[in-house]
VOMARLO-671305 format. One record per residue (C-alpha): residue number from 0; x, z, y. Coordinates in nm, 3 decimals. Layout:
   i      xx      zz      yy
 NUM       X       Z       Y
...
//
This chain:
   i      xx      zz      yy
   0   1.817   3.593   0.656
   1   1.696   3.233   0.630
   2   1.577   3.123   0.288
   3   1.653   2.761   0.209
   4   1.351   2.558   0.105
   5   1.426   2.333  -0.189
   6   1.295   1.977  -0.146
   7   0.995   1.885  -0.361
   8   1.082   1.657  -0.651
   9   0.748   1.520  -0.773
  10   0.432   1.371  -0.635
  11   0.243   1.684  -0.733
  12   0.493   1.902  -0.546
  13   0.468   1.691  -0.230
  14   0.088   1.680  -0.236
  15   0.073   2.056  -0.279
  16   0.317   2.107   0.011
  17   0.094   1.881   0.221
  18  -0.210   2.094   0.138
  19  -0.013   2.402   0.234
  20   0.097   2.271   0.574
  21  -0.232   2.103   0.672
  22  -0.367   2.428   0.828
  23  -0.041   2.464   1.023
  24  -0.077   2.109   1.155
  25  -0.430   2.195   1.264
  26  -0.303   2.500   1.448
  27  -0.048   2.285   1.630
  28  -0.284   1.993   1.704
  29  -0.324   2.076   2.074
  30   0.052   2.107   2.122
  31   0.109   1.779   1.938
  32  -0.139   1.600   2.162
  33  -0.017   1.755   2.488
  34   0.344   1.686   2.393
  35   0.260   1.316   2.334
  36   0.494   1.310   2.035
  37   0.559   1.534   1.737
  38   0.747   1.852   1.837
  39   1.070   1.916   1.644
  40   0.922   2.206   1.447
  41   0.637   1.982   1.325
  42   0.885   1.711   1.224
  43   1.079   1.975   1.030
  44   0.759   2.089   0.863
  45   0.687   1.736   0.742
  46   1.045   1.670   0.636
  47   1.066   1.994   0.436
  48   0.734   1.914   0.270
  49   0.890   1.595   0.132
  50   0.662   1.363   0.328
  51   0.936   1.128   0.446
  52   1.080   1.088   0.094
  53   0.744   1.003  -0.062
  54   0.822   0.639  -0.144
  55   1.191   0.680  -0.218
  56   1.281   0.525  -0.557
  57   1.316   0.728  -0.872
  58   1.651   0.557  -0.929
  59   1.778   0.746  -0.625
  60   1.620   1.074  -0.732
  61   1.311   1.018  -0.520
  62   0.949   1.082  -0.622
  63   0.834   0.718  -0.570
  64   0.467   0.796  -0.514
  65   0.221   0.524  -0.607
  66   0.012   0.365  -0.334
  67  -0.279   0.586  -0.437
  68  -0.068   0.900  -0.415
  69   0.071   0.797  -0.078
  70  -0.283   0.745   0.049
  71  -0.386   1.088  -0.076
  72  -0.081   1.239   0.094
  73  -0.169   1.078   0.428
  74  -0.533   1.180   0.385
  75  -0.434   1.543   0.328
  76  -0.215   1.547   0.639
  77  -0.482   1.379   0.852
  78  -0.722   1.660   0.774
  79  -0.468   1.879   0.955
  80  -0.368   1.652   1.244
  81  -0.429   1.281   1.285
  82  -0.118   1.200   1.491
  83   0.106   1.381   1.243
  84  -0.052   1.185   0.960
  85  -0.012   0.857   1.147
  86   0.358   0.920   1.204
  87   0.400   1.030   0.842
  88   0.229   0.718   0.715
  89   0.490   0.507   0.894
  90   0.785   0.740   0.833
  91   0.754   0.713   0.455
  92   0.809   0.337   0.476
  93   1.178   0.425   0.434
  94   1.140   0.413   0.059
  95   0.951   0.084   0.069
  96   1.193  -0.091   0.304
  97   1.488   0.024   0.095
  98   1.358  -0.196  -0.185
  99   1.395  -0.511   0.024
 100   1.757  -0.448   0.117
 101   2.067  -0.503  -0.095
 102   2.156  -0.183  -0.280
 103   2.476  -0.112  -0.087
 104   2.310  -0.174   0.249
 105   2.007   0.035   0.152
 106   2.232   0.327   0.054
 107   2.420   0.293   0.382
 108   2.104   0.288   0.594
 109   1.925   0.558   0.393
 110   2.198   0.800   0.278
 111   1.943   1.080   0.254
 112   1.601   1.078   0.087
 113   1.430   1.254   0.377
 114   1.479   0.989   0.646
 115   1.190   0.883   0.869
 116   1.122   0.522   0.955
 117   0.957   0.372   1.261
 118   0.908   0.032   1.417
 119   0.691  -0.274   1.474
 120   0.747  -0.536   1.203
 121   0.568  -0.834   1.357
 122   0.813  -1.094   1.496
 123   0.812  -0.997   1.861
 124   1.190  -1.026   1.886
 125   1.442  -1.307   1.864
 126   1.730  -1.306   1.616
 127   1.994  -1.568   1.689
 128   2.199  -1.646   1.379
 129   2.573  -1.583   1.421
 130   2.855  -1.543   1.167
 131   2.779  -1.239   0.950
 132   2.435  -1.168   1.089
 133   2.221  -1.195   1.400
 134   2.222  -1.125   1.772
 135   1.890  -0.955   1.833
 136   1.697  -0.942   2.160
 137   1.340  -0.827   2.202
 138   1.082  -0.576   2.308
 139   0.838  -0.416   2.068
 140   0.535  -0.193   2.111
 141   0.384   0.080   1.895
 142   0.699   0.255   1.778
 143   0.502   0.541   1.623
 144   0.738   0.829   1.552
 145   1.021   0.662   1.744
 146   1.097   0.996   1.910
 147   1.207   1.153   1.582
 148   1.287   0.863   1.347
 149   1.617   0.807   1.169
 150   1.572   0.430   1.130
 151   1.401   0.193   1.374
 152   1.309  -0.163   1.275
 153   1.197  -0.467   1.471
 154   1.040  -0.789   1.348
 155   1.208  -1.109   1.467
 156   1.185  -1.485   1.453
 157   1.518  -1.631   1.343
 158   1.688  -1.896   1.557
 159   1.992  -2.109   1.489
 160   2.167  -2.294   1.771
 161   1.873  -2.212   1.996
 162   1.606  -2.359   1.765
 163   1.371  -2.180   1.523
 164   1.522  -2.175   1.175
 165   1.302  -2.273   0.883
 166   1.244  -2.016   0.610
 167   1.466  -2.113   0.315
 168   1.228  -1.955   0.062
 169   0.881  -2.053   0.184
 170   0.975  -2.369   0.370
 171   0.776  -2.259   0.673
 172   0.897  -2.386   1.008
 173   0.971  -2.034   1.134
 174   1.153  -1.755   0.955
 175   1.034  -1.396   0.995
 176   1.285  -1.120   0.926
 177   1.282  -0.748   0.991
 178   1.595  -0.610   1.157
 179   1.702  -0.257   1.063
 180   1.903  -0.036   1.301
 181   1.936   0.318   1.438
 182   1.704   0.441   1.715
 183   2.000   0.513   1.944
 184   2.083   0.141   1.941
 185   1.757   0.065   2.122
 186   1.625   0.162   2.463
 187   1.304   0.358   2.400
 188   1.061   0.366   2.692
 189   0.790   0.628   2.736
 190   0.482   0.406   2.764
 191   0.253   0.602   2.534
 192  -0.023   0.721   2.770
 193  -0.333   0.668   2.562
 194  -0.683   0.788   2.484
 195  -0.618   0.886   2.124
 196  -0.334   0.932   1.875
 197  -0.155   1.074   2.178
 198   0.079   1.283   1.965
 199   0.215   0.984   1.772
 200   0.470   0.899   2.042
 201   0.416   0.527   1.979
 202   0.649   0.415   2.254
 203   0.787   0.074   2.345
 204   1.149  -0.002   2.257
 205   1.380  -0.287   2.341
 206   1.728  -0.422   2.283
 207   1.945  -0.703   2.419
 208   2.210  -0.887   2.218
 209   2.239  -0.626   1.943
 210   2.445  -0.740   1.645
 211   2.264  -0.675   1.316
 212   2.451  -0.761   0.994
 213   2.275  -1.000   0.760
 214   2.250  -0.729   0.493
 215   2.068  -0.502   0.741
 216   1.772  -0.738   0.756
 217   1.505  -0.847   0.510
 218   1.202  -1.068   0.454
 219   0.890  -0.936   0.286
 220   0.870  -1.230   0.048
 221   1.204  -1.144  -0.114
 222   1.211  -0.789  -0.253
 223   1.520  -0.675  -0.441
 224   1.348  -0.393  -0.626
 225   1.067  -0.467  -0.868
 226   0.748  -0.275  -0.936
 227   0.406  -0.254  -0.769
 228   0.543  -0.111  -0.443
 229   0.730  -0.436  -0.382
 230   0.531  -0.689  -0.583
 231   0.304  -0.759  -0.286
 232   0.388  -0.744   0.085
 233   0.093  -0.521   0.177
 234   0.258  -0.204   0.037
 235   0.319  -0.063   0.387
 236  -0.053  -0.101   0.468
 237  -0.212   0.037   0.151
 238  -0.181   0.404   0.249
 239  -0.325   0.357   0.599
 240  -0.680   0.434   0.486
 241  -0.577   0.795   0.435
 242  -0.576   0.851   0.812
 243  -0.948   0.784   0.883
 244  -1.053   0.939   0.552
 245  -0.875   1.268   0.625
 246  -0.999   1.273   0.984
 247  -1.361   1.218   0.878
 248  -1.337   1.491   0.612
 249  -1.204   1.737   0.869
 250  -1.487   1.650   1.108
 251  -1.755   1.700   0.843
 252  -1.608   2.031   0.731
 253  -1.588   2.144   1.093
 254  -1.961   2.083   1.147
 255  -2.048   2.249   0.817
 256  -1.857   2.558   0.929
 257  -2.043   2.550   1.262
 258  -2.375   2.538   1.082
 259  -2.315   2.879   0.927
 260  -2.358   3.058   1.259
 261  -2.517   2.813   1.505
 262  -2.882   2.825   1.609
 263  -3.072   2.542   1.778
 264  -3.121   2.632   2.141
 265  -3.471   2.481   2.177
 266  -3.633   2.573   1.846
 267  -3.440   2.883   1.746
 268  -3.389   2.732   1.401
 269  -3.063   2.812   1.225
 270  -2.859   2.496   1.183
 271  -2.816   2.557   0.812
 272  -3.197   2.543   0.779
 273  -3.257   2.260   1.025
 274  -3.373   1.939   0.854
 275  -3.212   1.727   1.125
 276  -2.871   1.890   1.071
 277  -2.902   1.884   0.694
 278  -2.982   1.513   0.699
 279  -2.700   1.426   0.939
 280  -2.437   1.616   0.740
 281  -2.557   1.468   0.410
 282  -2.550   1.117   0.556
 283  -2.197   1.163   0.688
 284  -2.076   1.300   0.354
 285  -2.243   1.016   0.167
 286  -2.080   0.754   0.389
 287  -1.738   0.914   0.357
 288  -1.765   0.942  -0.022
 289  -1.863   0.574  -0.050
 290  -1.577   0.461   0.176
 291  -1.325   0.684   0.002
 292  -1.425   0.575  -0.348
 293  -1.397   0.212  -0.237
 294  -1.043   0.267  -0.107
 295  -0.915   0.438  -0.421
 296  -1.099   0.206  -0.661
 297  -0.957  -0.109  -0.502
 298  -0.609   0.044  -0.482
 299  -0.628   0.137  -0.850
 300  -0.737  -0.212  -0.951
 301  -0.461  -0.367  -0.740
 302  -0.196  -0.131  -0.878
 303  -0.291  -0.204  -1.239
 304  -0.280  -0.578  -1.175
 305   0.061  -0.555  -1.009
 306   0.195  -0.341  -1.293
 307   0.080  -0.594  -1.552
 308   0.207  -0.892  -1.354
 309  -0.125  -1.075  -1.377
 310  -0.227  -1.321  -1.108
 311  -0.491  -1.153  -0.888
 312  -0.824  -1.321  -0.827
 313  -0.926  -1.400  -0.466
 314  -1.147  -1.090  -0.468
 315  -0.862  -0.869  -0.590
 316  -0.629  -1.013  -0.325
 317  -0.850  -0.910  -0.034
 318  -1.041  -0.609  -0.169
 319  -0.792  -0.349  -0.046
 320  -0.790  -0.504   0.302
 321  -1.170  -0.491   0.318
 322  -1.178  -0.134   0.189
 323  -0.921  -0.036   0.453
 324  -1.120  -0.204   0.732
 325  -1.434  -0.028   0.612
 326  -1.259   0.311   0.593
 327  -1.144   0.286   0.955
 328  -1.482   0.176   1.083
 329  -1.669   0.433   0.873
 330  -1.437   0.713   0.984
 331  -1.508   0.633   1.347
 332  -1.881   0.608   1.283
 333  -1.887   0.949   1.113
 334  -1.696   1.121   1.393
 335  -1.918   0.959   1.657
 336  -2.235   1.069   1.478
 337  -2.112   1.429   1.445
 338  -1.994   1.432   1.807
 339  -2.347   1.333   1.911
 340  -2.499   1.586   1.672
 341  -2.305   1.878   1.821
 342  -2.396   1.767   2.172
 343  -2.249   1.915   2.488
 344  -2.025   2.161   2.305
 345  -1.823   1.872   2.162
 346  -1.682   1.760   2.500
 347  -1.456   2.061   2.557
 348  -1.105   1.971   2.447
 349  -0.992   2.333   2.414
 350  -1.295   2.442   2.213
 351  -1.389   2.147   1.995
 352  -1.161   1.922   1.789
 353  -1.441   1.664   1.782
 354  -1.335   1.537   2.123
 355  -0.981   1.470   1.998
 356  -1.103   1.319   1.671
 357  -1.332   1.079   1.856
 358  -1.048   0.964   2.080
 359  -0.818   0.934   1.779
 360  -1.083   0.734   1.593
 361  -1.132   0.488   1.876
 362  -0.760   0.435   1.923
 363  -0.679   0.387   1.552
 364  -0.958   0.129   1.524
 365  -0.769  -0.089   1.771
 366  -0.506  -0.148   1.503
 367  -0.504  -0.496   1.350
 368  -0.623  -0.366   1.010
 369  -0.952  -0.248   1.164
 370  -1.031  -0.556   1.373
 371  -1.316  -0.796   1.294
 372  -1.057  -1.068   1.240
 373  -0.998  -0.906   0.899
 374  -1.348  -1.016   0.796
 375  -1.275  -1.378   0.889
 376  -0.933  -1.377   0.720
 377  -1.060  -1.224   0.396
 378  -1.379  -1.430   0.400
 379  -1.169  -1.744   0.419
 380  -0.984  -1.641   0.101
 381  -1.306  -1.546  -0.076
 382  -1.446  -1.890  -0.002
 383  -1.147  -2.072  -0.144
 384  -0.932  -2.110   0.167
 385  -0.559  -2.055   0.197
 386  -0.466  -1.711   0.326
 387  -0.366  -1.700   0.692
 388  -0.232  -1.345   0.660
 389   0.114  -1.253   0.529
 390  -0.033  -0.944   0.362
 391  -0.286  -1.088   0.116
//
């Protein structure tokens, strides 16, 4: 007899479910990586835990987790498996995107709270304006979770009569809109042969001359729903720091567990008593704590400012982006240092998760949020310049 699992209703319920399934994700990490996308039973595990509904609005009966709670959720999952956390981080954008669409269209696209999102939002596609909507053509990369998603989006530049259409709200010469459709309407191509995050299934996808109704598209500068999740366009990025933070915590805990029974081959000293090991573990924990506190402190400050409706200072505008950049870079640094500490035993993929974590760390740091360009973009704002990023 199969016992139905009731969906979690609150942030606390979802976070607890995530803690419960994290060990199961860890047990399935090798299968996830070898499969090169999340297996159906892992997707079901995440869906039943309420991960995909995390940002769904309370007005719909959803839990509407804050940005801090979403980050904690992703962090918890990443301690189990990094690829599963990465896909989850993107899948829960369903609730955020629903707040940019007209209510009727949002209900049509997301008829269920537990629907997973995927897609590349940057304007890599072309949307030609036609009566009632757009004819969309384009090819996008990095469709993380595209193998199991319910909704697949693609960022486009809008054209009218063959020429770029100006944005009617911002006045900019080009208009950027995100087109929302079903995954079966695209051609998804298996291009995801990578060093790390192999299990995320971040495949390419393309479409030619797809009609997308006007109401099935949105611009980040024009949210329909109010509140902190839609008061600033960086809401889809805020939770990303949870991935490197959870990965780094798992790596530190793994080495601490090793230290209980490992002995140094040359000196015969137990690792738990070895000054070199003690220092390395303490340093890694210190660096992770500092990075983590920075992420949650800046998110908290941002959330409070958005709730109150106050105009953020230049420092407040960029602080979460800098904390996110630092979390990614620190997470990679911690995993690399522990990989070196463990030595030759860390290279065996079937025996040590450090090999997978290091590859995951290097791949995730190729994302735009972890590039050095973030320092230039935020530094420009801090020094009084006009932001060149749509997200701060």
